[in-house]
N, C-alpha and C positions, 0 to 999 in steps of 0.2 A: 623600542630600541632594545631594552633589556628583555631577555626571554624569561618566562615564568618557570618556577620550580615545578617539576613533575616527578612524582615518586612512582617508579615503574612497578613497584610491588603493591600499589594501592588496592588492587582486587584481593590480594592475599590478606592485607590488613582488614579490609571490610569483612571478608569471610571469617577471620578470627574474632572480630567484634561481634558478628552475628552468633558465632558459636559460644562466645562468652555470655552473651545475653541469654541464649538458650539454657546454658548451664546455670545461670543465675535464677531463671524461672524454675528449673527443675529443683534446685536447692530450696527455693522458697516453698515450693509445693511439698517437698519432703519435710521441711520444718513445720509447715502447717499441719500435716498429718500427724507428726510426732506430738505436737502441742495439743491437738484435738484428743489424741489418745490419753495424754496425761490428764487433761481436764475431765475426760470420761471416767478415768480411774478415781479422780478426786470426788466426782459425783457419787460413784459407787461406794466409796469409803464413807462419805457423809450419810448416804442412805443406810449403810450397815450400822453406823454409829447411832443413827436415829432408832433403828429397830432394836439395837442392844438396849437403848434407854427404855424402849417400849417393853422389852422382856422384864427389866427390873420393875417397871410399873405394873406389869401383869402379875408378877409374883407378889408385889405389895398388895394388890387388889384381890389376890387369891382368885385369879381368873381361871376359867376351865383349862384343863391340861392340854386339850387339843389346840387352844389358842397359843399356848406357850410353845408347843411342839412346832406349830406352823411358823412361828416367828424364828425358832432355831433353824428350821429348814430354809427359811428365807435368808438368814445370815450365812448359812453354809453355801447357798447358791451364789450370793453376792461375793463371798470369798473366792469361790471358783471363778467367777467372772473377773475378779480382780487379778487372780493368778494368770488367767488367759490374757488379760490386758497388759500385765507386766511382760509377758512373753512377746506380745505384739509390739510393746514399747521398745524392747531390746532390738527387734528386727527393724523397726522404724528408725531408731537411733543409728543403727548400722547403715541403713540406706541413706539417712541424712548425712552421715560422715562421708560416705562414698561420694555423694553429690557435692559435698563441700570440697573434697579433694579434687574432683573433676573441675569445679569452679576455679579453684586456686590454680590448677594447671592451665586452664583456658585463659585466666587473667595473665599468667606469666607469658603465655604465647603471644597474647596481644601486646603486652608491654615490650617484649622483644622487638616486635615489628614497629611499635611506636618509637622505640629508641633508635632503631635503624633508620626510620624515616627522618628523625630529628638529626641524626648524624649526617645523612645524605643532604638534608636541607642546609646544614652548616657548611658542608663541603661545597655545595652549590653557591651559597652566598660568598664564601671565601674566593671561589673561582670568579664570580661576578665582580667582586671587589678588586681582585688582581687584574682582571681584564680592563676594568675602568681605570685603574691606576696606570696600566700600560698606555692607554689612550691619552691620559692626562700627561704622562711623561713625554710621549711623542709630541703632543701639542706644545709642551713647554720647550722641548728641543727645537721645534720648528720656529717658535716665537723668538727664541734666543738667536737662532741662526739668522732670522729675518732682521733682528735689531743689529746684529754684527754686520750684516750685509748693508743695511741702511747707513750705519756709521762709516763703513768703508766707502760707500758711494758718496756720502755727504763730504767726506774728507777729500775725495778726489776732485770735487768741484771747486775747491778753494785755491 
């Protein structure tokens, strides 16, 4: 009897949901890359710290000069790697922020469609309720008219 609600923009909503999901995956990937780079730099820093401790130990042990120089070269190389890592980190953080902004925009687009769908559903339900009330009113009027007619007919028979 009652027809079902049908949102005519459902394909648009589905498309926006798909795009939001894609943006979410892209943001997650960008976040993963940025986090991996940060962890890599922490590993480099820990290695540098260990080599610096080794240099102190080499001095204390009066190790050969070439061993100390090799350790200093290693520290220099690690610092260069850390500098490059910080540059990569800045780029990765920028990419992550761009992906986050795209995700926020995609989420807003989806929410707009979801809100519209809910408004249309409420309008549909309101119309359904109104149509049902009209039917009930009509039935009530018919029943009242029938009772009046029956009273008039029963009064005529006396």
